[in-house]
C-alpha positions as CSV (number, residue, x, y, z in Angstrom):
1,X,2.7,-36.9,37.1
2,X,0.8,-34.9,34.4
3,X,2.2,-31.5,33.6
4,X,0.8,-28.6,31.4
5,X,2.7,-27.5,28.2
6,X,2.4,-24.5,26.5
7,X,-0.5,-23.8,24.5
8,X,0.1,-23.1,20.9
9,X,-2.6,-21.3,18.5
10,X,-4.8,-24.0,16.0
11,X,-2.8,-24.0,13.1
12,X,-5.0,-23.3,10.3
13,X,-5.8,-26.0,7.5
14,X,-3.1,-26.5,4.7
15,X,-4.3,-24.9,1.6
16,X,-3.7,-26.8,-1.3
17,X,-0.6,-25.4,-3.2
18,X,-2.4,-24.9,-6.6
19,X,-4.5,-22.3,-4.5
20,X,-1.0,-20.3,-4.3
21,X,-0.3,-20.8,-8.0
22,X,-3.5,-19.5,-9.3
23,X,-3.5,-17.6,-12.7
24,X,-4.3,-14.5,-10.4
25,X,-1.4,-14.6,-8.1
26,X,0.9,-15.7,-11.2
27,X,-0.2,-12.6,-13.3
28,X,-0.1,-10.4,-10.2
29,X,3.5,-11.6,-9.1
30,X,4.6,-11.2,-13.2
31,X,3.3,-7.6,-13.2
32,X,4.8,-6.5,-9.9
33,X,8.1,-8.3,-10.5
34,X,8.4,-6.2,-14.0
35,X,7.3,-2.6,-12.3
36,X,9.3,-3.1,-9.4
37,X,12.3,-4.2,-11.4
38,X,12.1,-1.3,-13.6
39,X,11.6,1.3,-10.5
40,X,14.9,-0.1,-8.7
41,X,16.6,-0.4,-11.9
42,X,15.7,3.2,-12.6
43,X,19.2,4.7,-12.3
44,X,20.6,2.3,-14.7
45,X,17.4,2.2,-17.2
46,X,17.0,6.3,-17.4
47,X,18.4,7.4,-20.5
48,X,18.6,11.2,-19.2
49,X,18.6,12.5,-15.7
50,X,15.0,13.2,-14.7
51,X,15.6,16.7,-13.6
52,X,17.6,17.8,-16.2
53,X,16.2,20.8,-18.3
54,X,16.7,21.4,-21.7
55,X,15.0,24.2,-23.1
56,X,16.4,23.8,-26.7
57,X,14.6,20.2,-26.4
58,X,11.1,21.4,-25.0
59,X,8.0,19.7,-26.0
60,X,9.7,17.2,-28.5
61,X,7.6,13.9,-29.5
62,X,9.4,10.9,-29.2
63,X,12.6,9.8,-30.8
64,X,15.7,8.1,-30.4
65,X,17.2,10.7,-28.1
66,X,13.8,10.7,-25.9
67,X,12.0,7.5,-26.2
68,X,8.3,9.1,-25.1
69,X,9.5,12.7,-25.9
70,X,10.1,15.7,-23.6
71,X,7.9,18.0,-21.4
72,X,7.9,21.8,-21.0
73,X,11.2,21.8,-19.7
74,X,12.7,19.8,-22.2
75,X,12.9,16.7,-19.2
76,X,13.0,13.3,-20.6
77,X,9.6,11.7,-20.0
78,X,10.6,8.4,-19.9
79,X,13.6,8.8,-17.3
80,X,10.8,10.8,-15.3
81,X,8.3,7.7,-15.3
82,X,10.5,5.8,-13.9
83,X,11.5,7.7,-11.3
84,X,7.6,8.8,-10.5
85,X,7.0,4.8,-10.3
86,X,10.1,4.0,-8.1
87,X,8.6,7.3,-5.8
88,X,5.1,5.9,-6.0
89,X,6.1,2.2,-4.8
90,X,8.5,3.8,-2.2
91,X,5.4,5.9,-0.7
92,X,2.9,2.9,-1.2
93,X,5.0,0.4,0.9
94,X,6.3,2.7,3.7
95,X,2.6,4.1,4.2
96,X,1.4,0.6,4.0
97,X,3.7,-0.7,6.3
98,X,3.7,2.5,8.9
99,X,-0.4,1.7,8.7
100,X,0.1,-1.9,9.4
101,X,2.3,-1.6,12.3
102,X,-0.1,0.9,14.3
103,X,-3.6,-0.4,13.1
104,X,-2.6,-4.4,13.8
105,X,-1.2,-3.3,17.2
106,X,-4.1,-1.1,18.1
107,X,-6.7,-3.3,16.8
108,X,-5.6,-6.6,18.3
109,X,-5.2,-4.5,21.9
110,X,-8.5,-3.0,21.1
111,X,-10.6,-6.7,20.4
112,X,-8.6,-8.3,23.1
113,X,-9.1,-6.0,26.0
114,X,-12.8,-5.0,24.8
115,X,-14.6,-3.0,27.5
116,X,-14.0,1.1,27.3
117,X,-11.2,0.3,25.5
118,X,-12.4,-1.1,22.7
119,X,-15.6,1.3,22.6
120,X,-13.3,4.2,22.9
121,X,-10.8,3.3,19.6
122,X,-13.6,1.9,17.8
123,X,-15.4,5.2,18.0
124,X,-12.3,7.1,17.0
125,X,-11.7,4.7,14.1
126,X,-15.6,5.2,13.1
127,X,-14.7,8.9,12.9
128,X,-11.4,8.2,10.5
129,X,-13.4,5.9,8.4
130,X,-16.2,8.6,8.2
131,X,-13.6,10.9,6.3
132,X,-13.2,10.0,2.5
133,X,-9.5,8.9,2.2
134,X,-8.4,11.3,-0.2
135,X,-10.1,14.3,1.6
136,X,-8.5,12.8,4.6
137,X,-5.4,13.1,2.7
138,X,-5.7,16.4,1.8
139,X,-6.3,17.7,5.2
140,X,-3.1,16.2,6.8
141,X,-0.9,17.2,3.8
142,X,-2.2,20.7,3.9
143,X,-1.6,20.7,7.5
144,X,1.9,19.2,7.4
145,X,2.8,20.5,4.0
146,X,3.9,18.9,0.7
147,X,6.7,16.2,0.8
148,X,7.4,12.5,0.8
149,X,7.4,12.1,4.3
150,X,4.4,14.0,5.2
151,X,2.6,12.2,2.1
152,X,3.6,8.7,3.5
153,X,2.4,10.1,7.2
154,X,-1.0,11.1,5.5
155,X,-1.5,8.0,3.8
156,X,-0.7,5.5,6.7
157,X,-3.6,7.7,8.6
158,X,-6.0,7.2,5.9
159,X,-4.8,3.2,5.7
160,X,-5.2,2.6,9.9
161,X,-8.8,1.7,9.8
162,X,-8.8,-1.2,7.1
163,X,-5.8,-2.8,9.3
164,X,-7.4,-1.9,12.5
165,X,-10.9,-3.5,11.6
166,X,-9.3,-6.7,10.3
167,X,-7.2,-7.0,13.4
168,X,-9.9,-6.6,15.7
169,X,-12.1,-8.9,14.2
170,X,-9.4,-11.4,14.2
171,X,-8.7,-10.8,18.1
172,X,-12.5,-11.0,18.8
173,X,-12.9,-13.9,16.9
174,X,-9.7,-15.7,18.8
175,X,-9.8,-14.3,22.5
176,X,-12.2,-17.0,23.5
177,X,-10.6,-19.9,21.8
178,X,-9.5,-22.5,24.4
179,X,-5.4,-22.1,23.7
180,X,-6.0,-18.5,25.0
181,X,-7.8,-19.5,28.2
182,X,-4.9,-21.9,29.0
183,X,-2.6,-19.2,28.2
184,X,-4.4,-17.2,31.0
185,X,-4.2,-20.3,33.3
186,X,-0.2,-20.4,32.7
187,X,-0.2,-16.9,33.7
188,X,0.8,-15.5,30.6
189,X,0.8,-11.5,30.4
190,X,-1.9,-10.1,28.4
191,X,1.2,-8.7,26.2
192,X,2.3,-11.7,25.2
193,X,-0.9,-13.3,24.6
194,X,-1.9,-10.6,21.7
195,X,1.8,-10.5,20.3
196,X,2.7,-13.9,20.7
197,X,-0.2,-16.0,20.1
198,X,-2.8,-13.9,18.5
199,X,-0.7,-11.7,16.2
200,X,0.7,-14.6,14.1
201,X,-2.9,-15.6,13.4
202,X,-3.4,-12.3,11.3
203,X,-0.8,-13.0,9.0
204,X,-2.7,-14.5,5.9
205,X,-5.2,-11.3,6.4
206,X,-2.7,-8.7,6.9
207,X,-0.9,-10.0,3.6
208,X,-4.0,-9.4,1.7
209,X,-5.2,-6.2,3.0
210,X,-1.6,-4.9,2.8
211,X,-1.6,-5.8,-0.9
212,X,-5.0,-4.3,-1.9
213,X,-4.3,-1.2,0.3
214,X,-1.3,-0.4,-1.5
215,X,-3.1,0.0,-5.0
216,X,-5.2,2.6,-2.9
217,X,-2.0,4.2,-2.0
218,X,-1.0,4.4,-5.3
219,X,-4.2,6.2,-6.7
220,X,-4.4,8.4,-3.5
221,X,-0.6,9.5,-3.8
222,X,-1.3,10.4,-7.6
223,X,-4.2,12.3,-6.7
224,X,-2.5,14.2,-3.8
225,X,0.5,14.9,-6.9
226,X,-2.0,15.7,-9.4
227,X,-3.6,18.7,-7.3
228,X,0.0,19.8,-5.9
229,X,0.0,18.1,-2.8
230,X,2.8,15.6,-3.5
231,X,6.6,15.7,-3.5
232,X,7.6,19.2,-4.3
233,X,9.3,19.9,-7.7
234,X,11.1,19.1,-9.5
235,X,11.0,15.7,-8.4
236,X,9.1,13.2,-10.8
237,X,5.6,12.0,-9.4
238,X,3.4,10.1,-11.6
239,X,0.4,12.1,-10.6
240,X,2.5,15.3,-11.2
241,X,3.7,14.3,-14.9
242,X,-0.2,13.5,-15.7
243,X,-1.2,16.8,-14.5
244,X,2.0,18.8,-16.4
245,X,0.8,16.7,-19.5
246,X,-2.9,18.7,-19.6
247,X,-1.3,21.8,-20.6
248,X,0.0,20.2,-23.9
249,X,-3.1,17.4,-23.9
250,X,-3.5,18.2,-27.9
251,X,0.0,18.4,-29.1
252,X,1.4,15.7,-27.3
253,X,-1.1,13.3,-25.5
254,X,2.0,11.2,-24.8
255,X,2.7,13.9,-21.9
256,X,-0.2,12.5,-20.0
257,X,-1.0,8.8,-21.4
258,X,2.1,7.1,-20.6
259,X,2.3,8.3,-16.7
260,X,-1.4,7.4,-16.4
261,X,-0.8,3.8,-18.0
262,X,2.0,3.5,-15.4
263,X,-0.5,4.3,-12.6
264,X,-3.2,2.0,-14.0
265,X,-0.8,-0.7,-15.1
266,X,0.6,-0.4,-11.2
267,X,-3.1,-0.5,-9.9
268,X,-3.8,-3.5,-11.8
269,X,-0.8,-5.5,-10.5
270,X,-1.4,-4.9,-7.2
271,X,-5.2,-5.4,-7.1
272,X,-5.0,-8.7,-9.1
273,X,-2.4,-10.3,-6.6
274,X,-4.5,-8.8,-3.7
275,X,-7.4,-10.7,-5.2
276,X,-5.4,-13.6,-5.7
277,X,-4.0,-13.9,-2.4
278,X,-7.5,-13.2,-0.8
279,X,-8.9,-16.4,-2.6
280,X,-5.8,-18.4,-2.1
281,X,-5.9,-17.3,1.8
282,X,-10.0,-18.3,2.2
283,X,-10.5,-21.6,3.8
284,X,-14.1,-21.3,1.8
285,X,-12.1,-21.5,-1.6
286,X,-10.2,-24.5,-0.7
287,X,-11.1,-27.8,-2.4
């Protein structure tokens, strides 16, 4: 007597191992390992307390005591860059994770259910997408007030559309597959089908979108900090360091140059890694 077994999602074709060892992925991982290591070890690598002021040492150039000089409050620039890098990574990871959780869940629900649910959620997503990311971030932080938690919420809201669109597209593509029909025949609930069988299929795309979005989050966080809507002083932020350095740009260009370089390298590392992961996950690039 034959019996029906629980269906399993169709497994994607295995990618050649070399695709996951591409120069882009290797370089991106190397840069990120260096930056993450420096940020994680900030308390050990910092030569001074990042918020300690020394008015007798204000606006000094690089020296043995202060490797990258000091700002207009006598605070060590090198130490503040390390802690600013740490904060940027925390904000980028936290906001991306928050956006991914809600964006993917709502996107799968929208694409799988269809009908008025899909139309309503898609319309809401279109509204969010119509507002430039930086403008949306400014509005949300202005309403909630400056602070790290509010900054994470603002960035998560601006990132939501990217994850929603990705998950909705995957759900629309997969909901008519034979194994989904088999799940319905077996009496599986919609929740089980969506999050047990459809959600795993979004993993590769989710990784790519998350990596690329973290680079955008770093840029947006730096922009908001630059205009005073990031973490409040005296907390060290890369955008805040760039802005503070403008007041002494001609006298000490390093006060602006070094934090700008940290933002640039962090964004480049994330973008290179994201591009490499996208190429590796694309079945059309497999050979």
